[in-house]
N, CA and C atoms of all chains as a GROMACS GRO file, in nm:
protein
  642
    1MET      N    1   6.749   3.061   7.725
    1MET     CA    2   6.612   3.092   7.681
    1MET      C    3   6.563   2.986   7.583
    2TYR      N    4   6.650   2.953   7.486
    2TYR     CA    5   6.609   2.852   7.388
    2TYR      C    6   6.609   2.713   7.447
    3ALA      N    7   6.700   2.691   7.544
    3ALA     CA    8   6.699   2.561   7.613
    3ALA      C    9   6.569   2.544   7.689
    4LEU      N   10   6.524   2.651   7.753
    4LEU     CA   11   6.397   2.645   7.826
    4LEU      C   12   6.282   2.615   7.730
    5LEU      N   13   6.282   2.681   7.617
    5LEU     CA   14   6.178   2.656   7.517
    5LEU      C   15   6.180   2.509   7.474
    6TRP      N   16   6.300   2.459   7.447
    6TRP     CA   17   6.314   2.320   7.401
    6TRP      C   18   6.261   2.223   7.505
    7ARG      N   19   6.294   2.249   7.631
    7ARG     CA   20   6.251   2.157   7.737
    7ARG      C   21   6.101   2.168   7.761
    8THR      N   22   6.043   2.286   7.736
    8THR     CA   23   5.901   2.306   7.766
    8THR      C   24   5.811   2.239   7.665
    9ILE      N   25   5.856   2.235   7.542
    9ILE     CA   26   5.771   2.175   7.438
    9ILE      C   27   5.764   2.026   7.459
   10PRO      N   28   5.642   1.969   7.461
   10PRO     CA   29   5.630   1.824   7.488
   10PRO      C   30   5.660   1.741   7.363
   11GLY      N   31   5.683   1.613   7.390
   11GLY     CA   32   5.693   1.518   7.279
   11GLY      C   33   5.835   1.472   7.252
   12PRO      N   34   5.847   1.375   7.163
   12PRO     CA   35   5.981   1.326   7.124
   12PRO      C   36   6.054   1.429   7.040
   13VAL      N   37   6.181   1.404   7.017
   13VAL     CA   38   6.267   1.505   6.952
   13VAL      C   39   6.212   1.547   6.818
   14TRP      N   40   6.167   1.451   6.737
   14TRP     CA   41   6.123   1.487   6.602
   14TRP      C   42   5.999   1.576   6.608
   15ALA      N   43   5.909   1.550   6.709
   15ALA     CA   44   5.790   1.636   6.722
   15ALA      C   45   5.828   1.776   6.766
   16ARG      N   46   5.925   1.782   6.855
   16ARG     CA   47   5.968   1.915   6.903
   16ARG      C   48   6.029   1.996   6.790
   17ILE      N   49   6.104   1.928   6.704
   17ILE     CA   50   6.164   2.000   6.591
   17ILE      C   51   6.055   2.061   6.504
   18ILE      N   52   5.953   1.980   6.475
   18ILE     CA   53   5.845   2.032   6.389
   18ILE      C   54   5.774   2.149   6.456
   19ILE      N   55   5.747   2.135   6.586
   19ILE     CA   56   5.678   2.244   6.658
   19ILE      C   57   5.762   2.371   6.657
   20VAL      N   58   5.891   2.357   6.680
   20VAL     CA   59   5.978   2.476   6.682
   20VAL      C   60   5.980   2.543   6.545
   21VAL      N   61   5.986   2.462   6.440
   21VAL     CA   62   5.988   2.521   6.304
   21VAL      C   63   5.858   2.596   6.278
   22VAL      N   64   5.745   2.537   6.317
   22VAL     CA   65   5.616   2.604   6.295
   22VAL      C   66   5.608   2.733   6.375
   23LEU      N   67   5.653   2.728   6.501
   23LEU     CA   68   5.651   2.849   6.583
   23LEU      C   69   5.738   2.959   6.520
   24ALA      N   70   5.856   2.920   6.472
   24ALA     CA   71   5.943   3.020   6.411
   24ALA      C   72   5.877   3.082   6.288
   25ALA      N   73   5.810   2.997   6.208
   25ALA     CA   74   5.742   3.051   6.090
   25ALA      C   75   5.631   3.147   6.129
   26LEU      N   76   5.558   3.116   6.235
   26LEU     CA   77   5.451   3.205   6.281
   26LEU      C   78   5.508   3.338   6.328
   27VAL      N   79   5.618   3.332   6.404
   27VAL     CA   80   5.679   3.456   6.452
   27VAL      C   81   5.724   3.542   6.336
   28MET      N   82   5.788   3.479   6.237
   28MET     CA   83   5.836   3.557   6.123
   28MET      C   84   5.720   3.616   6.044
   29ALA      N   85   5.611   3.539   6.029
   29ALA     CA   86   5.495   3.592   5.956
   29ALA      C   87   5.437   3.713   6.029
   30ALA      N   88   5.430   3.704   6.162
   30ALA     CA   89   5.377   3.817   6.239
   30ALA      C   90   5.466   3.941   6.223
   31LEU      N   91   5.597   3.919   6.223
   31LEU     CA   92   5.690   4.031   6.204
   31LEU      C   93   5.667   4.099   6.070
   32VAL      N   94   5.666   4.018   5.964
   32VAL     CA   95   5.655   4.074   5.830
   32VAL      C   96   5.519   4.139   5.809
   33GLU      N   97   5.416   4.082   5.870
   33GLU     CA   98   5.281   4.132   5.843
   33GLU      C   99   5.249   4.258   5.921
   34TRP      N  100   5.297   4.267   6.049
   34TRP     CA  101   5.256   4.379   6.133
   34TRP      C  102   5.373   4.464   6.183
   35VAL      N  103   5.478   4.400   6.231
   35VAL     CA  104   5.582   4.476   6.300
   35VAL      C  105   5.665   4.557   6.203
   36PHE      N  106   5.712   4.494   6.094
   36PHE     CA  107   5.799   4.566   6.002
   36PHE      C  108   5.730   4.682   5.931
   37PRO      N  109   5.606   4.667   5.884
   37PRO     CA  110   5.540   4.786   5.825
   37PRO      C  111   5.525   4.899   5.926
   38TRP      N  112   5.491   4.865   6.051
   38TRP     CA  113   5.480   4.970   6.152
   38TRP      C  114   5.614   5.039   6.171
   39ALA      N  115   5.722   4.960   6.178
   39ALA     CA  116   5.856   5.017   6.198
   39ALA      C  117   5.894   5.105   6.079
   40ALA      N  118   5.863   5.058   5.958
   40ALA     CA  119   5.901   5.135   5.839
   40ALA      C  120   5.830   5.269   5.835
   41GLU      N  121   5.706   5.272   5.882
   41GLU     CA  122   5.633   5.399   5.876
   41GLU      C  123   5.664   5.488   5.994
   42THR      N  124   5.699   5.429   6.108
   42THR     CA  125   5.717   5.509   6.229
   42THR      C  126   5.863   5.543   6.253
   43LEU      N  127   5.952   5.445   6.243
   43LEU     CA  128   6.089   5.466   6.285
   43LEU      C  129   6.178   5.523   6.176
   44LEU      N  130   6.151   5.487   6.049
   44LEU     CA  131   6.237   5.539   5.943
   44LEU      C  132   6.155   5.598   5.830
   45PRO      N  133   6.086   5.709   5.854
   45PRO     CA  134   6.012   5.769   5.743
   45PRO      C  135   6.108   5.827   5.640
   46GLN      N  136   6.090   5.782   5.517
   46GLN     CA  137   6.174   5.829   5.408
   46GLN      C  138   6.113   5.955   5.352
   47GLU      N  139   6.171   6.068   5.384
   47GLU     CA  140   6.114   6.192   5.339
   47GLU      C  141   6.175   6.234   5.207
   48SER      N  142   6.093   6.261   5.109
   48SER     CA  143   6.145   6.314   4.985
   48SER      C  144   6.081   6.448   4.952
   49THR      N  145   6.013   6.508   5.052
   49THR     CA  146   5.949   6.637   5.028
   49THR      C  147   6.024   6.746   5.105
   50VAL      N  148   6.011   6.868   5.058
   50VAL     CA  149   6.067   6.982   5.132
   50VAL      C  150   5.956   7.041   5.216
   51GLY      N  151   5.991   7.086   5.333
   51GLY     CA  152   5.890   7.144   5.420
   51GLY      C  153   5.940   7.142   5.562
   52GLY      N  154   5.871   7.208   5.648
   52GLY     CA  155   5.913   7.217   5.786
   52GLY      C  156   5.900   7.091   5.861
   53MET      N  157   4.451   6.105   4.105
   53MET     CA  158   4.553   6.093   4.001
   53MET      C  159   4.514   6.180   3.883
   54PHE      N  160   4.597   6.275   3.846
   54PHE     CA  161   4.557   6.365   3.738
   54PHE      C  162   4.653   6.364   3.622
   55GLY      N  163   4.764   6.294   3.634
   55GLY     CA  164   4.860   6.299   3.525
   55GLY      C  165   4.957   6.185   3.531
   56THR      N  166   5.045   6.184   3.432
   56THR     CA  167   5.146   6.081   3.421
   56THR      C  168   5.279   6.144   3.385
   57LEU      N  169   5.386   6.090   3.439
   57LEU     CA  170   5.520   6.138   3.408
   57LEU      C  171   5.591   6.035   3.322
   58VAL      N  172   5.643   6.080   3.209
   58VAL     CA  173   5.721   5.992   3.122
   58VAL      C  174   5.857   6.057   3.103
   59VAL      N  175   5.962   5.985   3.139
   59VAL     CA  176   6.098   6.039   3.127
   59VAL      C  177   6.182   5.935   3.054
   60PRO      N  178   6.213   5.959   2.927
   60PRO     CA  179   6.292   5.859   2.853
   60PRO      C  180   6.426   5.827   2.919
   61ARG      N  181   6.489   5.926   2.986
   61ARG     CA  182   6.617   5.901   3.051
   61ARG      C  183   6.605   5.796   3.161
   62PHE      N  184   6.488   5.788   3.223
   62PHE     CA  185   6.470   5.693   3.332
   62PHE      C  186   6.441   5.552   3.283
   63GLY      N  187   6.429   5.534   3.152
   63GLY     CA  188   6.403   5.400   3.101
   63GLY      C  189   6.297   5.403   2.993
   64ASP      N  190   6.302   5.303   2.905
   64ASP     CA  191   6.208   5.297   2.793
   64ASP      C  192   6.068   5.262   2.839
   65ASP      N  193   6.052   5.216   2.962
   65ASP     CA  194   5.919   5.181   3.010
   65ASP      C  195   5.880   5.266   3.129
   66TYR      N  196   5.942   5.384   3.146
   66TYR     CA  197   5.915   5.465   3.263
   66TYR      C  198   5.788   5.548   3.241
   67VAL      N  199   5.681   5.502   3.305
   67VAL     CA  200   5.554   5.575   3.303
   67VAL      C  201   5.499   5.569   3.445
   68ARG      N  202   5.490   5.684   3.515
   68ARG     CA  203   5.444   5.682   3.654
   68ARG      C  204   5.331   5.780   3.674
   69PRO      N  205   5.228   5.741   3.749
   69PRO     CA  206   5.116   5.833   3.774
   69PRO      C  207   5.155   5.943   3.873
   70ILE      N  208   5.090   6.058   3.855
   70ILE     CA  209   5.107   6.171   3.945
   70ILE      C  210   4.972   6.198   4.011
   71ALA      N  211   4.972   6.210   4.143
   71ALA     CA  212   4.848   6.238   4.214
   71ALA      C  213   4.862   6.371   4.288
   72GLY      N  214   4.749   6.427   4.325
   72GLY     CA  215   4.749   6.552   4.399
   72GLY      C  216   4.790   6.529   4.543
   73GLY      N  217   4.870   6.621   4.598
   73GLY     CA  218   4.913   6.610   4.736
   73GLY      C  219   5.038   6.526   4.749
   74VAL      N  220   5.110   6.546   4.860
   74VAL     CA  221   5.233   6.471   4.885
   74VAL      C  222   5.222   6.389   5.013
   75ASP      N  223   5.100   6.342   5.041
   75ASP     CA  224   5.079   6.263   5.161
   75ASP      C  225   5.155   6.132   5.152
   76LEU      N  226   5.223   6.097   5.258
   76LEU     CA  227   5.310   5.979   5.256
   76LEU      C  228   5.231   5.851   5.235
   77SER      N  229   5.129   5.830   5.316
   77SER     CA  230   5.065   5.699   5.313
   77SER      C  231   4.977   5.679   5.190
   78THR      N  232   4.915   5.785   5.139
   78THR     CA  233   4.822   5.764   5.028
   78THR      C  234   4.885   5.790   4.892
   79VAL      N  235   4.993   5.866   4.887
   79VAL     CA  236   5.048   5.902   4.755
   79VAL      C  237   5.190   5.848   4.739
   80LEU      N  238   5.284   5.899   4.820
   80LEU     CA  239   5.425   5.868   4.797
   80LEU      C  240   5.457   5.722   4.825
   81ASN      N  241   5.397   5.665   4.929
   81ASN     CA  242   5.423   5.525   4.961
   81ASN      C  243   5.330   5.431   4.886
   82ASN      N  244   5.242   5.487   4.806
   82ASN     CA  245   5.145   5.406   4.734
   82ASN      C  246   5.207   5.353   4.606
   83ARG      N  247   5.220   5.220   4.597
   83ARG     CA  248   5.287   5.160   4.482
   83ARG      C  249   5.209   5.185   4.354
   84GLN      N  250   5.080   5.217   4.366
   84GLN     CA  251   5.001   5.244   4.244
   84GLN      C  252   5.021   5.384   4.193
   85ILE      N  253   5.076   5.473   4.275
   85ILE     CA  254   5.094   5.613   4.233
   85ILE      C  255   5.242   5.648   4.240
   86GLY      N  256   5.289   5.690   4.356
   86GLY     CA  257   5.432   5.714   4.373
   86GLY      C  258   5.474   5.858   4.364
   87ILE      N  259   5.418   5.935   4.271
   87ILE     CA  260   5.460   6.074   4.255
   87ILE      C  261   5.347   6.165   4.304
   88GLY      N  262   5.381   6.260   4.389
   88GLY     CA  263   5.283   6.351   4.444
   88GLY      C  264   5.309   6.494   4.399
   89HIS      N  265   5.202   6.568   4.379
   89HIS     CA  266   5.214   6.708   4.339
   89HIS      C  267   5.193   6.796   4.461
   90TYR      N  268   5.285   6.886   4.486
   90TYR     CA  269   5.266   6.982   4.594
   90TYR      C  270   5.146   7.068   4.559
   91SER      N  271   5.036   7.052   4.633
   91SER     CA  272   4.912   7.116   4.591
   91SER      C  273   4.918   7.267   4.600
   92GLU      N  274   5.015   7.323   4.677
   92GLU     CA  275   5.024   7.468   4.684
   92GLU      C  276   5.098   7.527   4.563
   93THR      N  277   5.153   7.440   4.478
   93THR     CA  278   5.224   7.490   4.359
   93THR      C  279   5.132   7.481   4.237
   94GLN      N  280   5.185   7.527   4.124
   94GLN     CA  281   5.101   7.539   4.005
   94GLN      C  282   5.083   7.404   3.936
   95MET      N  283   4.992   7.400   3.842
   95MET     CA  284   4.963   7.279   3.765
   95MET      C  285   5.056   7.273   3.644
   96PRO      N  286   5.067   7.157   3.579
   96PRO     CA  287   5.159   7.145   3.465
   96PRO      C  288   5.126   7.246   3.357
   97GLY      N  289   5.229   7.308   3.302
   97GLY     CA  290   5.210   7.402   3.193
   97GLY      C  291   5.171   7.542   3.237
   98ALA      N  292   5.132   7.559   3.362
   98ALA     CA  293   5.089   7.691   3.409
   98ALA      C  294   5.209   7.779   3.435
   99LEU      N  295   5.186   7.911   3.430
   99LEU     CA  296   5.291   8.007   3.461
   99LEU      C  297   5.330   7.986   3.607
  100GLY      N  298   5.458   7.961   3.631
  100GLY     CA  299   5.499   7.935   3.769
  100GLY      C  300   5.568   7.802   3.779
  101ASN      N  301   5.550   7.735   3.890
  101ASN     CA  302   5.629   7.618   3.926
  101ASN      C  303   5.538   7.498   3.950
  102PHE      N  304   5.554   7.394   3.867
  102PHE     CA  305   5.483   7.266   3.886
  102PHE      C  306   5.577   7.175   3.963
  103ALA      N  307   5.552   7.158   4.093
  103ALA     CA  308   5.647   7.086   4.178
  103ALA      C  309   5.591   6.950   4.218
  104ILE      N  310   5.675   6.847   4.202
  104ILE     CA  311   5.634   6.711   4.238
  104ILE      C  312   5.743   6.646   4.324
  105ALA      N  313   5.701   6.547   4.402
  105ALA     CA  314   5.794   6.478   4.490
  105ALA      C  315   5.774   6.328   4.476
  106ALA      N  316   5.882   6.252   4.496
  106ALA     CA  317   5.872   6.106   4.494
  106ALA      C  318   5.992   6.048   4.565
  107HIS      N  319   5.981   5.921   4.603
  107HIS     CA  320   6.092   5.854   4.671
  107HIS      C  321   6.206   5.826   4.576
  108ARG      N  322   6.325   5.828   4.632
  108ARG     CA  323   6.443   5.792   4.553
  108ARG      C  324   6.482   5.647   4.578
  109THR      N  325   6.447   5.594   4.694
  109THR     CA  326   6.460   5.451   4.721
  109THR      C  327   6.332   5.408   4.792
  110THR      N  328   6.301   5.285   4.787
  110THR     CA  329   6.184   5.225   4.851
  110THR      C  330   6.054   5.264   4.781
  111HIS      N  331   5.953   5.186   4.805
  111HIS     CA  332   5.818   5.211   4.752
  111HIS      C  333   5.818   5.236   4.602
  112GLY      N  334   5.896   5.161   4.528
  112GLY     CA  335   5.896   5.176   4.384
  112GLY      C  336   5.993   5.280   4.332
  113ALA      N  337   6.045   5.366   4.419
  113ALA     CA  338   6.149   5.463   4.386
  113ALA      C  339   6.131   5.531   4.251
  114PRO      N  340   6.024   5.609   4.232
  114PRO     CA  341   6.004   5.674   4.101
  114PRO      C  342   6.120   5.765   4.062
  115PHE      N  343   6.185   5.827   4.158
  115PHE     CA  344   6.293   5.921   4.124
  115PHE      C  345   6.430   5.862   4.155
  116SER      N  346   6.445   5.730   4.142
  116SER     CA  347   6.574   5.670   4.177
  116SER      C  348   6.685   5.719   4.085
  117GLN      N  349   6.653   5.759   3.962
  117GLN     CA  350   6.757   5.803   3.868
  117GLN      C  351   6.757   5.954   3.849
  118ILE      N  352   6.705   6.027   3.945
  118ILE     CA  353   6.693   6.171   3.928
  118ILE      C  354   6.828   6.237   3.903
  119ALA      N  355   6.935   6.182   3.961
  119ALA     CA  356   7.066   6.242   3.943
  119ALA      C  357   7.129   6.207   3.809
  120GLU      N  358   7.065   6.118   3.731
  120GLU     CA  359   7.119   6.082   3.601
  120GLU      C  360   7.076   6.178   3.490
  121LEU      N  361   6.983   6.268   3.521
  121LEU     CA  362   6.932   6.357   3.419
  121LEU      C  363   7.044   6.445   3.364
  122ARG      N  364   7.039   6.469   3.234
  122ARG     CA  365   7.139   6.556   3.171
  122ARG      C  366   7.068   6.674   3.109
  123ILE      N  367   7.138   6.784   3.096
  123ILE     CA  368   7.080   6.906   3.043
  123ILE      C  369   7.017   6.878   2.907
  124GLY      N  370   6.892   6.919   2.892
  124GLY     CA  371   6.822   6.897   2.766
  124GLY      C  372   6.735   6.773   2.767
  125ASP      N  373   6.752   6.685   2.864
  125ASP     CA  374   6.667   6.566   2.871
  125ASP      C  375   6.521   6.608   2.881
  126ARG      N  376   6.436   6.531   2.816
  126ARG     CA  377   6.293   6.564   2.812
  126ARG      C  378   6.219   6.494   2.925
  127LEU      N  379   6.127   6.567   2.986
  127LEU     CA  380   6.035   6.510   3.082
  127LEU      C  381   5.895   6.544   3.032
  128TYR      N  382   5.810   6.444   3.016
  128TYR     CA  383   5.677   6.466   2.963
  128TYR      C  384   5.575   6.447   3.074
  129VAL      N  385   5.486   6.542   3.087
  129VAL     CA  386   5.376   6.530   3.183
  129VAL      C  387   5.248   6.520   3.102
  130GLU      N  388   5.178   6.409   3.118
  130GLU     CA  389   5.055   6.390   3.043
  130GLU      C  390   4.937   6.416   3.135
  131THR      N  391   4.847   6.503   3.093
  131THR     CA  392   4.723   6.525   3.167
  131THR      C  393   4.607   6.505   3.070
  132SER      N  394   4.487   6.534   3.118
  132SER     CA  395   4.371   6.517   3.030
  132SER      C  396   4.375   6.616   2.914
  133ASP      N  397   4.451   6.726   2.929
  133ASP     CA  398   4.457   6.825   2.822
  133ASP      C  399   4.556   6.786   2.713
  134GLY      N  400   4.658   6.709   2.749
  134GLY     CA  401   4.758   6.676   2.649
  134GLY      C  402   4.890   6.648   2.714
  135TRP      N  403   5.000   6.669   2.637
  135TRP     CA  404   5.133   6.639   2.686
  135TRP      C  405   5.215   6.768   2.697
  136TYR      N  406   5.275   6.789   2.815
  136TYR     CA  407   5.364   6.902   2.836
  136TYR      C  408   5.507   6.850   2.831
  137GLU      N  409   5.590   6.911   2.747
  137GLU     CA  410   5.728   6.866   2.732
  137GLU      C  411   5.819   6.964   2.802
  138TYR      N  412   5.888   6.915   2.905
  138TYR     CA  413   5.984   6.997   2.979
  138TYR      C  414   6.125   6.955   2.944
  139ALA      N  415   6.217   7.052   2.950
  139ALA     CA  416   6.359   7.023   2.925
  139ALA      C  417   6.436   7.041   3.055
  140PHE      N  418   6.513   6.940   3.093
  140PHE     CA  419   6.588   6.946   3.218
  140PHE      C  420   6.695   7.052   3.211
  141ARG      N  421   6.710   7.125   3.325
  141ARG     CA  422   6.808   7.232   3.330
  141ARG      C  423   6.922   7.205   3.427
  142GLY      N  424   6.890   7.161   3.549
  142GLY     CA  425   6.999   7.139   3.644
  142GLY      C  426   6.948   7.085   3.776
  143LEU      N  427   7.045   7.046   3.860
  143LEU     CA  428   7.015   6.993   3.991
  143LEU      C  429   7.056   7.093   4.098
  144GLU      N  430   6.990   7.082   4.212
  144GLU     CA  431   7.030   7.163   4.326
  144GLU      C  432   7.013   7.078   4.451
  145TYR      N  433   7.093   7.103   4.552
  145TYR     CA  434   7.084   7.028   4.676
  145TYR      C  435   7.049   7.125   4.788
  146VAL      N  436   6.941   7.096   4.859
  146VAL     CA  437   6.894   7.187   4.963
  146VAL      C  438   6.869   7.108   5.091
  147TRP      N  439   6.845   7.184   5.199
  147TRP     CA  440   6.806   7.121   5.324
  147TRP      C  441   6.659   7.081   5.316
  148PRO      N  442   6.615   6.989   5.402
  148PRO     CA  443   6.473   6.951   5.401
  148PRO      C  444   6.378   7.067   5.423
  149THR      N  445   6.429   7.176   5.482
  149THR     CA  446   6.344   7.292   5.507
  149THR      C  447   6.343   7.389   5.390
  150GLY      N  448   6.407   7.352   5.281
  150GLY     CA  449   6.420   7.445   5.169
  150GLY      C  450   6.294   7.462   5.088
  151VAL      N  451   6.190   7.517   5.149
  151VAL     CA  452   6.061   7.531   5.081
  151VAL      C  453   6.063   7.635   4.971
  152ASP      N  454   6.168   7.716   4.964
  152ASP     CA  455   6.173   7.818   4.859
  152ASP      C  456   6.180   7.756   4.720
  153VAL      N  457   6.216   7.628   4.710
  153VAL     CA  458   6.220   7.566   4.578
  153VAL      C  459   6.079   7.546   4.522
  154LEU      N  460   5.978   7.561   4.608
  154LEU     CA  461   5.840   7.545   4.563
  154LEU      C  462   5.777   7.676   4.518
  155ALA      N  463   5.849   7.786   4.533
  155ALA     CA  464   5.794   7.917   4.497
  155ALA      C  465   5.770   7.923   4.346
  156PRO      N  466   5.680   8.013   4.301
  156PRO     CA  467   5.654   8.025   4.157
  156PRO      C  468   5.781   8.046   4.076
  157VAL      N  469   5.876   8.123   4.130
  157VAL     CA  470   6.011   8.128   4.075
  157VAL      C  471   6.099   8.059   4.179
  158PRO      N  472   6.145   7.936   4.152
  158PRO     CA  473   6.217   7.862   4.256
  158PRO      C  474   6.333   7.941   4.315
  159GLN      N  475   6.344   7.937   4.449
  159GLN     CA  476   6.448   8.005   4.525
  159GLN      C  477   6.435   8.157   4.519
  160ALA      N  478   6.329   8.207   4.461
  160ALA     CA  479   6.310   8.353   4.458
  160ALA      C  480   6.164   8.382   4.486
  161PRO      N  481   6.120   8.359   4.610
  161PRO     CA  482   5.977   8.374   4.641
  161PRO      C  483   5.926   8.516   4.627
  162GLN      N  484   6.016   8.614   4.621
  162GLN     CA  485   5.970   8.751   4.611
  162GLN      C  486   5.936   8.790   4.467
  163LEU      N  487   5.970   8.707   4.368
  163LEU     CA  488   5.950   8.743   4.228
  163LEU      C  489   5.818   8.690   4.174
  164GLU      N  490   5.765   8.760   4.075
  164GLU     CA  491   5.648   8.712   4.001
  164GLU      C  492   5.695   8.613   3.896
  165ALA      N  493   5.613   8.512   3.872
  165ALA     CA  494   5.653   8.410   3.776
  165ALA      C  495   5.646   8.462   3.633
  166THR      N  496   5.750   8.436   3.557
  166THR     CA  497   5.748   8.469   3.415
  166THR      C  498   5.776   8.346   3.330
  167ASP      N  499   5.815   8.236   3.391
  167ASP     CA  500   5.844   8.113   3.318
  167ASP      C  501   5.752   8.003   3.369
  168ARG      N  502   5.751   7.894   3.294
  168ARG     CA  503   5.676   7.774   3.334
  168ARG      C  504   5.779   7.665   3.363
  169VAL      N  505   5.800   7.637   3.491
  169VAL     CA  506   5.904   7.542   3.528
  169VAL      C  507   5.844   7.422   3.599
  170MET      N  508   5.920   7.316   3.603
  170MET     CA  509   5.883   7.196   3.679
  170MET      C  510   5.995   7.166   3.776
  171THR      N  511   5.958   7.129   3.897
  171THR     CA  512   6.056   7.101   4.001
  171THR      C  513   6.030   6.962   4.055
  172LEU      N  514   6.134   6.881   4.060
  172LEU     CA  515   6.123   6.748   4.118
  172LEU      C  516   6.203   6.746   4.249
  173THR      N  517   6.145   6.694   4.356
  173THR     CA  518   6.217   6.686   4.482
  173THR      C  519   6.226   6.540   4.525
  174SER      N  520   6.341   6.505   4.584
  174SER     CA  521   6.357   6.372   4.638
  174SER      C  522   6.464   6.379   4.746
  175CYS      N  523   6.496   6.265   4.808
  175CYS     CA  524   6.591   6.271   4.918
  175CYS      C  525   6.734   6.250   4.870
  176ASN      N  526   6.828   6.299   4.948
  176ASN     CA  527   6.969   6.294   4.914
  176ASN      C  528   7.050   6.288   5.041
  177PRO      N  529   7.160   6.215   5.054
  177PRO     CA  530   7.205   6.111   4.962
  177PRO      C  531   7.101   6.001   4.943
  178ARG      N  532   7.123   5.915   4.854
  178ARG     CA  533   7.020   5.821   4.810
  178ARG      C  534   6.952   5.751   4.925
  179PHE      N  535   7.026   5.701   5.022
  179PHE     CA  536   6.964   5.621   5.127
  179PHE      C  537   6.946   5.700   5.256
  180SER      N  538   6.942   5.832   5.244
  180SER     CA  539   6.930   5.915   5.362
  180SER      C  540   6.823   6.020   5.338
  181ALA      N  541   6.771   6.074   5.445
  181ALA     CA  542   6.676   6.185   5.433
  181ALA      C  543   6.738   6.312   5.487
  182ALA      N  544   6.872   6.319   5.485
  182ALA     CA  545   6.940   6.434   5.544
  182ALA      C  546   6.925   6.560   5.460
  183GLU      N  547   6.920   6.542   5.327
  183GLU     CA  548   6.909   6.659   5.239
  183GLU      C  549   6.803   6.629   5.133
  184ARG      N  550   6.784   6.722   5.044
  184ARG     CA  551   6.695   6.700   4.932
  184ARG      C  552   6.769   6.730   4.803
  185ILE      N  553   6.738   6.652   4.701
  185ILE     CA  554   6.790   6.680   4.567
  185ILE      C  555   6.676   6.738   4.486
  186ILE      N  556   6.703   6.847   4.418
  186ILE     CA  557   6.601   6.917   4.342
  186ILE      C  558   6.642   6.917   4.195
  187ALA      N  559   6.550   6.882   4.107
  187ALA     CA  560   6.576   6.886   3.963
  187ALA      C  561   6.482   6.989   3.902
  188TYR      N  562   6.537   7.078   3.820
  188TYR     CA  563   6.457   7.183   3.756
  188TYR      C  564   6.445   7.156   3.607
  189ALA      N  565   6.326   7.182   3.555
  189ALA     CA  566   6.304   7.168   3.411
  189ALA      C  567   6.215   7.284   3.366
  190VAL      N  568   6.230   7.321   3.241
  190VAL     CA  569   6.156   7.435   3.186
  190VAL      C  570   6.065   7.386   3.074
  191LEU      N  571   5.943   7.440   3.068
  191LEU     CA  572   5.849   7.399   2.963
  191LEU      C  573   5.904   7.434   2.826
  192ASP      N  574   5.904   7.336   2.737
  192ASP     CA  575   5.964   7.355   2.606
  192ASP      C  576   5.861   7.347   2.494
  193ASN      N  577   5.759   7.265   2.514
  193ASN     CA  578   5.663   7.240   2.407
  193ASN      C  579   5.538   7.181   2.470
  194TRP      N  580   5.430   7.184   2.391
  194TRP     CA  581   5.311   7.118   2.445
  194TRP      C  582   5.227   7.064   2.330
  195TYR      N  583   5.167   6.949   2.350
  195TYR     CA  584   5.094   6.878   2.247
  195TYR      C  585   4.952   6.856   2.296
  196PRO      N  586   4.853   6.920   2.233
  196PRO     CA  587   4.715   6.897   2.278
  196PRO      C  588   4.675   6.752   2.254
  197ARG      N  589   4.582   6.705   2.337
  197ARG     CA  590   4.546   6.564   2.332
  197ARG      C  591   4.496   6.522   2.195
  198ALA      N  592   4.427   6.613   2.125
  198ALA     CA  593   4.372   6.576   1.995
  198ALA      C  594   4.480   6.537   1.896
  199ASP      N  595   4.602   6.590   1.914
  199ASP     CA  596   4.708   6.559   1.819
  199ASP      C  597   4.778   6.428   1.852
  200GLY      N  598   4.748   6.370   1.966
  200GLY     CA  599   4.814   6.245   2.002
  200GLY      C  600   4.947   6.269   2.070
  201PRO      N  601   5.009   6.164   2.120
  201PRO     CA  602   5.134   6.179   2.196
  201PRO      C  603   5.249   6.224   2.107
  202PRO      N  604   5.344   6.297   2.166
  202PRO     CA  605   5.463   6.337   2.089
  202PRO      C  606   5.536   6.214   2.039
  203SER      N  607   5.594   6.225   1.921
  203SER     CA  608   5.653   6.106   1.858
  203SER      C  609   5.761   6.044   1.944
  204ALA      N  610   5.832   6.127   2.022
  204ALA     CA  611   5.943   6.072   2.100
  204ALA      C  612   5.896   5.969   2.201
  205ILE      N  613   5.774   5.984   2.250
  205ILE     CA  614   5.729   5.891   2.354
  205ILE      C  615   5.609   5.810   2.309
  206ALA      N  616   5.573   5.820   2.180
  206ALA     CA  617   5.453   5.750   2.134
  206ALA      C  618   5.464   5.600   2.161
  207SER      N  619   5.584   5.545   2.139
  207SER     CA  620   5.598   5.400   2.160
  207SER      C  621   5.591   5.366   2.308
  208ILE      N  622   5.640   5.455   2.393
  208ILE     CA  623   5.639   5.428   2.537
  208ILE      C  624   5.496   5.430   2.588
  209THR      N  625   5.420   5.533   2.549
  209THR     CA  626   5.284   5.542   2.600
  209THR      C  627   5.198   5.431   2.542
  210GLN      N  628   5.226   5.392   2.418
  210GLN     CA  629   5.149   5.281   2.361
  210GLN      C  630   5.176   5.154   2.438
  211ALA      N  631   5.303   5.130   2.469
  211ALA     CA  632   5.340   5.006   2.537
  211ALA      C  633   5.278   4.999   2.675
  212SER      N  634   5.260   5.118   2.738
  212SER     CA  635   5.204   5.115   2.872
  212SER      C  636   5.053   5.105   2.868
  213GLY      N  637   4.997   5.105   2.749
  213GLY     CA  638   4.854   5.084   2.736
  213GLY      C  639   4.770   5.206   2.766
  214ARG      N  640   4.820   5.326   2.738
  214ARG     CA  641   4.743   5.446   2.767
  214ARG      C  642   4.679   5.499   2.641
   0.00000   0.00000   0.00000
């Protein structure tokens, strides 16, 4: 999968490295901004109240 | 937000707001508030049970040290009327369905209230929501706002800028 990504990105090696780093940063920002808060509220609700 | 909780045992700078309701997204998970009041229970100082809930881990963890309380420890609830001083009595561990701890007489819903108690609820074990830890405190004293904060916490409330 990563080999395919590497081959698909155009340019010389140094350009590909920069592009991969930027893409990784974008993916991580999207995770932290949207995915993780959704997961924290939906998948692991921390309940500290009593009730049904 | 109608009040503030000051507990010297939790730290010299422990001052946390209390808001009405125990809604997760607006109160308990809200870093600006953190402590929620069960709206079906009584208000601070009233005959009956003043019950509040907060996280033990995550979202600022207002009750992270709830198990460190010792008998006689003071818990102060500040409202617009003044300061209510509660004395800690003991801990109890219940299931998440243990709503009887919110009754006017905790764990005795059939009784009429004759005392003024405060109940704190949080999750137990610390990183799990499998059970609940309950802390009980009894009203010991009260200081009207005109007299200023009780001396024991005057420095704490001053430092927090209230």
